Backbone as numpy.savetxt, mean C-alpha at the origin, in Angstrom:
# Nx Ny Nz CAx CAy CAz Cx Cy Cz
19.57 -46.23 -1.66 19.02 -44.92 -1.28 18.83 -44.05 -2.54
17.69 -43.39 -2.70 17.47 -42.55 -3.89 18.52 -41.45 -3.98
18.84 -41.08 -5.25 19.90 -40.10 -5.47 19.53 -38.72 -4.97
18.24 -38.39 -4.94 17.82 -37.05 -4.55 17.62 -36.89 -3.05
17.92 -37.90 -2.25 17.78 -37.81 -0.80 18.90 -36.93 -0.23
18.54 -36.01 0.66 19.51 -35.09 1.25 19.87 -35.55 2.65
21.16 -35.63 2.91 21.64 -35.97 4.25 21.50 -34.72 5.11
20.34 -34.57 5.80 20.05 -33.36 6.55 21.05 -33.12 7.67
21.42 -34.16 8.37 22.35 -34.01 9.49 23.68 -33.45 9.03
24.17 -33.95 7.86 25.45 -33.46 7.35 25.33 -32.03 6.85
24.17 -31.72 6.24 24.00 -30.40 5.66 23.89 -29.31 6.71
23.37 -29.63 7.91 23.10 -28.60 8.91 24.19 -28.50 9.97
25.34 -29.10 9.72 26.40 -29.02 10.71 26.94 -27.61 10.85
26.89 -26.83 9.76 27.38 -25.47 9.80 26.24 -24.52 10.18
26.61 -23.38 10.73 25.63 -22.35 11.06 26.24 -20.99 10.82
25.38 -19.98 10.73 25.84 -18.61 10.50 25.00 -17.66 11.31
25.62 -16.60 11.80 24.91 -15.55 12.52 24.55 -14.44 11.54
23.29 -14.02 11.56 22.84 -12.96 10.66 22.12 -11.89 11.45
22.07 -10.70 10.86 21.31 -9.58 11.42 20.10 -9.37 10.55
18.91 -9.39 11.14 17.68 -9.30 10.36 16.60 -8.57 11.16
15.41 -8.50 10.60 14.26 -7.88 11.26 13.34 -8.95 11.82
13.04 -8.89 13.09 12.13 -9.83 13.72 10.74 -9.18 13.86
9.71 -9.89 13.44 8.33 -9.40 13.58 7.88 -9.65 15.01
7.63 -8.58 15.75 7.21 -8.71 17.14 5.71 -8.89 17.28
4.94 -8.33 16.36 3.48 -8.46 16.39 2.93 -8.03 15.04
1.78 -8.55 14.66 1.18 -8.19 13.38 -0.33 -8.41 13.44
-1.03 -7.81 12.50 -2.48 -7.96 12.41 -2.92 -7.72 10.98
-4.14 -8.11 10.66 -4.70 -7.83 9.35 -6.05 -7.14 9.53
-6.40 -6.33 8.53 -7.64 -5.56 8.61 -8.40 -5.63 7.30
-9.71 -5.61 7.43 -10.62 -5.52 6.28 -11.54 -4.34 6.56
-11.18 -3.17 6.03 -11.88 -1.92 6.33 -12.91 -1.59 5.27
-14.12 -1.25 5.73 -15.13 -0.67 4.86 -15.25 0.80 5.28
-14.75 1.70 4.43 -14.67 3.12 4.78 -15.81 3.85 4.08
-16.77 4.31 4.86 -17.98 4.91 4.30 -17.86 6.43 4.19
-18.49 6.97 3.14 -18.60 8.41 2.93 -17.26 9.12 3.09
-16.31 8.71 2.31 -14.98 9.31 2.31 -14.98 10.47 1.32
-14.67 11.66 1.80 -14.71 12.86 0.95 -13.60 12.82 -0.09
-13.95 13.16 -1.33 -12.99 13.24 -2.42 -12.78 14.71 -2.76
-11.54 15.18 -2.63 -11.20 16.56 -2.97 -10.74 16.59 -4.42
-11.58 17.17 -5.27 -11.36 17.13 -6.71 -10.37 18.19 -7.18
-9.78 17.95 -8.35 -8.96 18.97 -8.98 -9.87 20.08 -9.49
-9.30 21.22 -9.81 -10.10 22.37 -10.25 -10.98 22.05 -11.46
-10.44 21.47 -12.57 -11.32 21.14 -13.71 -12.37 20.09 -13.34
-12.00 19.13 -12.48 -12.96 18.10 -12.08 -14.07 18.69 -11.24
-13.75 19.64 -10.36 -14.77 20.28 -9.53 -15.74 21.08 -10.39
-15.21 21.75 -11.41 -16.08 22.50 -12.32 -17.02 21.56 -13.06
-16.50 20.38 -13.44 -17.35 19.41 -14.14 -18.43 18.87 -13.22
-18.08 18.62 -11.95 -19.06 18.09 -11.00 -20.13 19.13 -10.68
-19.74 20.39 -10.55 -20.72 21.44 -10.24 -21.78 21.56 -11.32
-21.41 21.25 -12.56 -22.38 21.36 -13.66 -23.04 20.05 -14.02
-22.73 18.98 -13.28 -23.25 17.66 -13.62 -24.55 17.37 -12.89
-25.32 16.45 -13.45 -26.55 16.01 -12.79 -26.29 14.81 -11.88
-25.26 14.06 -12.18 -24.89 12.92 -11.35 -23.42 12.59 -11.57
-22.89 11.70 -10.74 -21.49 11.30 -10.86 -21.34 9.89 -10.33
-20.33 9.20 -10.81 -20.00 7.86 -10.32 -18.48 7.72 -10.22
-18.06 6.86 -9.32 -16.63 6.59 -9.14 -16.28 5.30 -9.86
-15.17 5.31 -10.58 -14.74 4.13 -11.33 -13.75 3.28 -10.55
-12.73 3.88 -9.99 -11.70 3.12 -9.30 -10.90 4.04 -8.39
-10.14 3.42 -7.51 -9.28 4.17 -6.60 -7.92 3.50 -6.53
-6.90 4.31 -6.31 -5.52 3.82 -6.28 -4.82 4.38 -5.05
-4.17 3.53 -4.29 -3.43 3.98 -3.12 -2.13 4.63 -3.55
-1.94 5.90 -3.17 -0.72 6.62 -3.51 0.35 6.48 -2.45
-0.06 6.57 -1.18 0.93 6.58 -0.09 0.25 6.20 1.21
1.00 5.52 2.07 0.55 5.26 3.44 1.63 5.78 4.38
1.32 6.85 5.10 2.25 7.39 6.09 2.10 6.61 7.39
3.22 6.16 7.96 3.19 5.33 9.16 3.97 6.02 10.27
3.35 6.14 11.44 4.00 6.73 12.60 3.79 5.81 13.80
4.86 5.54 14.54 4.80 4.63 15.69 5.07 5.40 16.97
4.16 5.27 17.95 4.30 5.94 19.23 4.09 4.94 20.36
4.95 4.96 21.41 4.74 4.05 22.54 3.51 4.44 23.35
2.86 3.46 23.95 1.71 3.71 24.81 2.19 3.78 26.26
1.93 4.90 26.92 2.41 5.10 28.29 1.74 4.17 29.29
0.49 3.80 29.02 -0.27 3.00 29.97 -0.12 1.51 29.75
0.62 1.08 28.72 0.76 -0.34 28.43 2.18 -0.61 27.96
3.03 -1.03 28.86 4.45 -1.21 28.58 4.67 -2.22 27.45
5.51 -1.81 26.50 5.84 -2.70 25.39 4.92 -2.59 24.20
3.78 -1.90 24.36 2.83 -1.76 23.27 2.98 -0.40 22.60
2.67 -0.37 21.30 2.82 0.86 20.52 1.57 1.10 19.68
1.26 2.37 19.48 0.18 2.76 18.58 0.78 3.03 17.21
0.21 2.39 16.19 0.65 2.60 14.81 -0.40 3.45 14.12
-0.07 4.71 13.88 -0.99 5.64 13.20 -0.68 5.64 11.71
-1.70 5.36 10.91 -1.53 5.24 9.45 -2.46 6.22 8.75
-1.91 6.97 7.81 -2.71 7.86 6.98 -2.59 7.41 5.54
-3.73 7.06 4.94 -3.76 6.58 3.56 -4.18 7.71 2.63
-3.49 7.84 1.51 -3.83 8.82 0.49 -4.21 8.08 -0.80
-5.43 8.36 -1.31 -5.92 7.67 -2.49 -6.17 8.65 -3.64
-5.91 8.16 -4.85 -6.34 8.89 -6.05 -7.60 8.22 -6.56
-8.68 8.98 -6.65 -9.98 8.45 -7.07 -10.32 8.99 -8.45
-10.74 8.10 -9.33 -11.13 8.48 -10.69 -12.60 8.12 -10.90
-13.35 9.06 -11.46 -14.77 8.84 -11.70 -15.25 9.57 -12.93
-16.56 9.65 -13.06 -17.19 10.32 -14.20 -18.27 11.26 -13.70
-18.31 12.47 -14.27 -19.39 13.41 -14.03 -20.29 13.40 -15.26
-21.60 13.23 -15.02 -22.53 13.06 -16.13 -23.54 14.21 -16.15
-23.71 14.81 -17.32 -24.69 15.88 -17.50 -25.66 15.47 -18.60
-26.86 15.03 -18.18 -27.86 14.59 -19.15 -27.34 13.44 -19.99
-27.55 13.54 -21.30 -27.10 12.49 -22.22 -25.74 12.76 -22.81
-25.05 13.81 -22.33 -23.74 14.14 -22.85 -22.72 13.12 -22.38
-21.68 12.93 -23.16 -20.63 11.98 -22.82 -20.02 12.34 -21.47
-19.82 11.33 -20.57 -19.29 11.62 -19.23 -17.92 12.28 -19.29
-17.67 13.15 -18.30 -16.37 13.80 -18.17 -15.60 13.13 -17.04
-14.35 12.74 -17.32 -13.53 12.09 -16.30 -13.15 13.10 -15.22
-13.34 12.71 -13.98 -12.96 13.57 -12.85 -11.98 12.81 -11.95
-11.08 13.58 -11.34 -10.03 13.00 -10.50 -9.92 13.77 -9.20
-9.66 13.05 -8.12 -9.52 13.74 -6.84 -8.76 12.92 -5.82
-8.60 13.51 -4.65 -7.84 12.91 -3.56 -8.77 12.58 -2.40
-8.61 11.38 -1.85 -9.32 10.98 -0.63 -8.29 10.58 0.42
-8.57 10.89 1.68 -7.63 10.62 2.77 -8.34 9.88 3.89
-7.71 8.84 4.41 -8.27 8.05 5.50 -7.18 7.78 6.53
-7.50 7.97 7.81 -6.55 7.74 8.90 -7.09 6.70 9.85
-6.21 5.84 10.36 -6.62 4.82 11.32 -5.48 4.55 12.28
-5.78 3.87 13.39 -4.78 3.51 14.40 -4.97 2.06 14.80
-3.86 1.35 14.93 -3.87 -0.01 15.47 -2.85 -0.07 16.60
-3.07 -0.97 17.55 -2.17 -1.14 18.69 -1.53 -2.53 18.60
-0.19 -2.56 18.62 0.55 -3.81 18.52 1.64 -3.86 19.58
2.07 -5.07 19.92 3.16 -5.25 20.87 4.49 -5.13 20.15
5.26 -4.15 20.54 6.57 -3.96 19.91 7.73 -4.31 20.81
7.44 -4.74 22.04 8.51 -5.10 22.97 9.33 -3.89 23.39
10.40 -4.16 24.12 11.29 -3.09 24.57 12.72 -3.42 24.12
13.45 -2.40 23.76 14.82 -2.59 23.30 15.69 -1.51 23.94
16.57 -1.90 24.84 17.40 -0.93 25.53 18.64 -0.55 24.71
19.00 -1.38 23.76 20.16 -1.08 22.93 19.76 -0.17 21.78
20.55 0.85 21.54 20.33 1.74 20.41 21.35 1.41 19.33
20.88 1.29 18.10 21.72 0.81 17.01 22.12 1.96 16.09
23.42 2.06 15.82 23.95 3.05 14.90 24.90 2.33 13.95
24.92 2.76 12.69 25.81 2.14 11.71 26.62 3.20 10.99
27.67 2.75 10.31 28.53 3.68 9.57 27.81 4.26 8.37
26.71 3.61 7.94 25.96 4.11 6.78 24.95 5.18 7.15
24.74 5.40 8.45 23.76 6.38 8.88 24.23 7.80 8.59
23.29 8.65 8.17 23.57 10.07 8.10 23.37 10.66 9.49
23.80 11.89 9.69 23.66 12.52 11.00 22.18 12.76 11.27
21.60 12.09 12.29 20.17 12.23 12.56 19.85 13.51 13.31
18.57 13.90 13.29 18.17 15.05 14.08 17.88 14.59 15.52
17.58 15.53 16.39 17.39 15.22 17.81 16.22 14.28 18.03
15.13 14.48 17.28 13.97 13.62 17.46 14.30 12.17 17.12
15.10 11.96 16.08 15.49 10.60 15.70 16.36 9.96 16.77
17.22 10.75 17.39 18.09 10.22 18.44 17.27 9.78 19.66
16.29 10.59 20.03 15.50 10.29 21.22 14.54 9.12 21.01
14.17 8.86 19.74 13.19 7.82 19.46 13.77 6.62 18.72
15.09 6.46 18.79 15.74 5.41 18.01 15.46 4.00 18.55
14.86 3.90 19.75 14.58 2.59 20.33 13.20 2.06 19.96
12.47 2.76 19.12 11.13 2.32 18.74 11.19 1.28 17.63
10.22 0.36 17.59 10.18 -0.61 16.49 9.77 0.09 15.20
9.95 -0.61 14.10 9.59 -0.09 12.79 8.20 -0.60 12.42
7.32 0.32 12.02 5.98 -0.06 11.59 5.91 -0.23 10.09
5.35 -1.34 9.64 5.26 -1.65 8.21 3.82 -1.98 7.86
3.32 -1.37 6.79 1.94 -1.58 6.33 1.97 -2.07 4.89
1.24 -3.15 4.62 1.07 -3.65 3.26 -0.40 -3.55 2.91
-0.70 -2.91 1.77 -2.09 -2.60 1.42 -2.36 -2.91 -0.05
-3.54 -3.46 -0.33 -3.99 -3.60 -1.70 -4.74 -2.34 -2.11
-4.73 -2.04 -3.41 -5.55 -0.92 -3.89 -7.00 -1.17 -3.49
-7.67 -0.16 -2.94 -9.05 -0.36 -2.46 -10.05 -0.54 -3.58
-11.19 -1.13 -3.24 -12.30 -1.32 -4.17 -13.36 -0.25 -3.93
-13.85 0.34 -5.01 -14.95 1.30 -4.90 -16.25 0.53 -4.70
-16.96 0.82 -3.60 -18.21 0.14 -3.30 -19.43 0.98 -3.67
-19.32 2.31 -3.50 -20.42 3.19 -3.88 -19.92 4.62 -3.93
-20.72 5.50 -4.51 -20.38 6.92 -4.60 -21.67 7.74 -4.62
-21.59 8.95 -4.06 -22.75 9.83 -4.11 -22.29 11.28 -4.08
-23.16 12.15 -4.58 -22.87 13.59 -4.64 -23.77 14.31 -3.66
-23.18 15.24 -2.90 -23.94 16.08 -1.98 -23.90 17.52 -2.47
-24.97 18.24 -2.18 -25.04 19.64 -2.56 -24.08 20.46 -1.68
-23.76 21.70 -2.09 -22.86 22.54 -1.29 -23.32 22.67 0.15
-22.37 22.64 1.07 -22.69 22.70 2.49 -22.63 24.13 3.01
-23.20 24.34 4.18 -23.21 25.67 4.80 -22.76 25.54 6.25
-21.77 26.32 6.66 -21.34 26.39 8.06 -20.94 25.06 8.64
-21.56 24.69 9.76 -21.20 23.47 10.48 -21.55 22.20 9.71
-22.38 22.33 8.68 -22.74 21.15 7.90 -21.54 20.57 7.14
-20.54 21.39 6.93 -19.40 20.97 6.13 -18.51 19.97 6.88
-18.58 19.98 8.21 -17.74 19.07 8.98 -16.28 19.47 8.91
-15.40 18.50 9.15 -13.96 18.76 9.14 -13.43 18.74 7.72
-12.78 19.82 7.31 -12.22 19.92 5.97 -10.72 19.62 6.02
-10.22 18.99 4.95 -8.78 18.76 4.82 -8.10 20.09 4.56
-7.07 20.41 5.36 -6.44 21.73 5.25 -5.06 21.68 4.61
-4.41 20.51 4.61 -3.04 20.44 4.10 -2.79 19.09 3.44
-2.07 19.11 2.34 -1.73 17.90 1.60 -0.22 17.88 1.39
0.46 16.76 1.67 1.90 16.68 1.42 2.22 17.01 -0.04
3.35 17.68 -0.24 3.72 18.10 -1.60 3.85 16.92 -2.55
4.37 15.80 -2.06 4.54 14.63 -2.92 3.20 14.08 -3.40
2.15 14.26 -2.60 0.81 13.81 -3.00 0.21 14.80 -3.99
0.35 16.09 -3.71 -0.19 17.12 -4.61 0.43 16.99 -6.01
1.70 16.57 -6.08 2.37 16.43 -7.37 1.82 15.29 -8.20
1.04 14.41 -7.60 0.45 13.28 -8.34 -0.76 13.70 -9.17
-1.20 14.95 -9.03 -2.36 15.44 -9.76 -1.93 16.54 -10.72
-2.57 16.54 -11.89 -2.20 17.50 -12.94 -2.62 18.92 -12.61
-3.64 19.07 -11.77 -4.14 20.40 -11.44 -4.26 20.55 -9.93
-4.45 21.79 -9.49 -4.58 22.08 -8.06 -5.87 21.48 -7.51
-5.79 20.99 -6.27 -6.95 20.41 -5.62 -7.81 21.50 -4.98
-9.13 21.34 -5.07 -10.07 22.29 -4.47 -10.35 21.81 -3.04
-9.88 22.55 -2.06 -9.98 22.13 -0.66 -11.20 22.70 0.06
-11.75 23.78 -0.44 -12.88 24.42 0.22 -13.69 25.22 -0.80
-14.78 25.80 -0.35 -15.60 26.62 -1.23 -17.01 26.08 -1.36
-17.86 26.86 -2.00 -19.28 26.53 -2.16 -19.45 25.64 -3.38
-19.15 24.36 -3.23 -19.17 23.42 -4.36 -19.92 22.15 -3.98
-20.35 21.43 -5.02 -20.85 20.09 -4.80 -19.70 19.22 -4.31
-20.04 18.19 -3.52 -19.00 17.34 -2.96 -19.24 15.88 -3.33
-18.15 15.20 -3.66 -18.22 13.79 -4.02 -17.74 12.94 -2.84
-18.54 11.92 -2.48 -18.18 11.00 -1.40 -18.18 9.57 -1.95
-17.23 8.78 -1.49 -17.14 7.39 -1.93 -17.07 6.47 -0.70
-17.49 5.24 -0.89 -17.31 4.18 0.10 -16.40 3.14 -0.52
-15.31 2.82 0.18 -14.32 1.91 -0.37 -14.07 0.74 0.59
-13.60 -0.36 0.04 -13.21 -1.52 0.83 -11.71 -1.74 0.67
-11.03 -2.00 1.77 -9.57 -2.10 1.73 -9.07 -3.25 2.58
-8.10 -4.00 2.05 -7.43 -5.07 2.78 -6.00 -4.63 3.10
-5.58 -4.82 4.35 -4.23 -4.40 4.73 -3.69 -5.30 5.84
-2.37 -5.31 5.97 -1.70 -5.96 7.10 -0.76 -4.94 7.71
-0.61 -5.01 9.03 0.27 -4.09 9.77 1.17 -4.93 10.68
2.43 -4.57 10.77 3.34 -5.29 11.65 4.40 -4.35 12.22
4.94 -4.76 13.36 6.06 -4.07 13.99 7.28 -4.97 13.90
8.44 -4.38 13.60 9.68 -5.14 13.48 10.79 -4.48 14.29
11.69 -5.33 14.79 12.88 -4.86 15.49 14.10 -5.58 14.95
15.25 -4.88 15.00 16.52 -5.51 14.63 16.84 -6.63 15.61
17.38 -7.72 15.10 17.79 -8.82 15.97 18.92 -9.60 15.32
19.63 -10.37 16.13 20.69 -11.23 15.64 20.30 -12.67 15.94
20.34 -13.52 14.93 19.97 -14.92 15.12 20.99 -15.82 14.43
21.01 -17.08 14.83 21.85 -18.09 14.22 20.97 -19.03 13.41
21.34 -19.25 12.17 20.55 -20.10 11.28 21.41 -21.22 10.73
20.80 -22.36 10.38 21.57 -23.44 9.75 21.97 -23.04 8.33
23.14 -23.46 7.92 23.65 -23.16 6.57 23.69 -24.44 5.77
22.88 -24.53 4.74 22.89 -25.70 3.87 23.96 -25.55 2.79
24.03 -24.35 2.23 25.04 -24.10 1.20 25.12 -22.60 0.99
26.32 -22.07 0.89 26.48 -20.65 0.63 26.06 -20.35 -0.80
25.40 -19.21 -0.95 24.87 -18.84 -2.25 25.94 -18.13 -3.08
26.05 -18.53 -4.35 27.00 -17.89 -5.27 26.39 -17.89 -6.65
26.70 -16.88 -7.49 26.16 -16.86 -8.85 26.60 -18.09 -9.63
25.71 -18.60 -10.48 26.04 -19.76 -11.32 26.07 -19.40 -12.80
25.59 -18.21 -13.16 25.56 -17.80 -14.56 26.72 -16.86 -14.86
27.37 -17.04 -16.00 28.48 -16.19 -16.39 27.96 -14.81 -16.78
28.77 -13.79 -16.51 28.40 -12.42 -16.88 28.39 -12.28 -18.40
27.48 -11.46 -18.88 27.32 -11.24 -20.33 27.64 -9.79 -20.65
28.48 -9.57 -21.63 28.85 -8.19 -21.98 28.37 -7.78 -23.36
27.65 -8.66 -24.06 27.08 -8.28 -25.35 25.85 -9.14 -25.61
25.11 -8.79 -26.66 23.86 -9.48 -26.96 24.07 -10.91 -27.43
25.26 -11.22 -27.97 25.50 -12.54 -28.53 25.56 -13.63 -27.47
25.85 -13.27 -26.22 26.01 -14.31 -25.20 24.73 -14.52 -24.39
23.60 -14.02 -24.86 22.34 -14.25 -24.18 21.98 -15.72 -24.22
21.21 -16.17 -23.24 20.83 -17.57 -23.16 19.96 -17.96 -24.34
20.16 -19.19 -24.83 19.39 -19.69 -25.96 17.90 -19.69 -25.61
17.04 -19.05 -26.42 15.62 -18.95 -26.06 14.93 -20.31 -25.99
15.31 -21.25 -26.84 14.69 -22.58 -26.79 15.09 -23.33 -25.52
16.34 -23.13 -25.08 16.77 -23.75 -23.82 15.99 -23.17 -22.65
15.77 -21.84 -22.68 14.99 -21.19 -21.64 13.55 -21.70 -21.64
12.98 -21.84 -22.85 11.59 -22.30 -22.98 11.43 -23.73 -22.50
12.45 -24.55 -22.69 12.36 -25.96 -22.30 12.24 -26.14 -20.80
12.64 -25.13 -20.01 12.59 -25.23 -18.55 11.30 -24.67 -17.96
10.42 -24.15 -18.81 9.14 -23.61 -18.34 8.12 -24.74 -18.24
7.45 -24.85 -17.09 6.43 -25.88 -16.91 5.25 -25.65 -17.85
4.66 -26.75 -18.32 3.51 -26.63 -19.20 2.33 -26.03 -18.44
1.72 -24.94 -18.95 0.62 -24.27 -18.23 -0.71 -24.97 -18.43
-0.86 -26.14 -17.84 -2.06 -26.95 -18.06 -3.35 -26.23 -17.65
-3.31 -25.47 -16.52 -4.52 -24.81 -16.04 -5.04 -23.75 -17.01
-4.16 -23.22 -17.85 -4.57 -22.18 -18.79 -5.50 -22.73 -19.88
-5.57 -24.07 -20.02 -6.40 -24.66 -21.06 -7.80 -25.01 -20.57
-8.10 -24.67 -19.32 -9.41 -24.97 -18.75 -10.06 -23.68 -18.24
-11.39 -23.62 -18.21 -12.08 -22.42 -17.69 -11.74 -22.21 -16.23
-11.61 -20.93 -15.84 -11.39 -20.65 -14.42 -12.74 -20.50 -13.73
-12.68 -20.22 -12.42 -13.91 -20.15 -11.63 -14.42 -18.73 -11.46
-13.86 -17.79 -12.23 -14.25 -16.40 -12.09 -15.64 -16.17 -12.69
-16.51 -15.57 -11.92 -17.87 -15.26 -12.38 -17.94 -13.82 -12.86
-18.66 -13.59 -13.94 -18.77 -12.23 -14.47 -19.51 -11.31 -13.52
-20.24 -11.88 -12.58 -20.98 -11.06 -11.62 -20.20 -10.83 -10.34
-18.97 -11.35 -10.29 -18.14 -11.19 -9.10 -17.87 -9.74 -8.82
-18.09 -9.29 -7.58 -17.94 -7.87 -7.23 -16.52 -7.40 -7.46
-15.55 -8.24 -7.11 -14.15 -7.82 -7.24 -13.79 -7.60 -8.70
-14.32 -8.45 -9.60 -14.05 -8.31 -11.02 -14.67 -7.03 -11.55
-15.91 -6.77 -11.14 -16.59 -5.59 -11.66 -15.94 -4.30 -11.18
-15.33 -4.33 -10.03 -14.72 -3.11 -9.50 -13.26 -2.96 -9.88
-12.72 -3.91 -10.62 -11.31 -3.85 -10.99 -11.18 -3.10 -12.31
-10.63 -1.90 -12.26 -10.45 -1.11 -13.47 -9.11 -0.40 -13.41
-8.48 -0.14 -14.56 -7.16 0.50 -14.55 -7.25 1.96 -14.15
-6.57 2.32 -13.08 -6.61 3.71 -12.62 -5.69 4.61 -13.44
-4.89 4.02 -14.31 -3.98 4.84 -15.10 -4.65 5.49 -16.29
-5.94 5.18 -16.50 -6.63 5.74 -17.66 -7.60 6.81 -17.23
């Protein structure tokens, strides 16, 4: 019998009970969000007002607020309301003058419906702080989790100042933590040119509940490396290097095309 063969029956004789999160339902989305209003900072708005044209370079997801509410008409199902906050970076161009970098905030909200099941048991732990009344009344709801990639800028356009009903719904309030991500105050209203972008976004949404399950135990995990209290006991770099697999694929051309849309839209938002 080969030395590396594992006696599975012997290894799985033991079991352990653990507390973990069970995914009750999940979904994935590919959103194309058209004409999303960008609320610029004060210096950026001044630059756009004096520009002849503008373009968006990239967008970065700052925060996704997640709220879970049960559906009264469908037992066990929940509405997951998500609000995405993006930082958008672009350029305002005036004639042949060097472009001016502009920065602003875009907000997008969506809702998905997932099965979260029902849980009659309410869970409290010694690590919990004293909750408020709303938390106590809603402690039986599943937890909503959203995973999102930074969106891709697909297009951008500038509109002239709006009048009355032409302005549509304006953003009236921004969470303080989002406002702090910008160096200057955001321009929320007024007789100004407006920047709109169309972005593409990939995301997954899931609902989770606490559960207890029994799993097979192959071997209990324990540290194998000795603790180090000074620089002299660091692992030998050549020994570390010897365990790295040879990167054979790095020596051959990849399949990335210079005309690929994803490549062209990938730019560092930190600049």
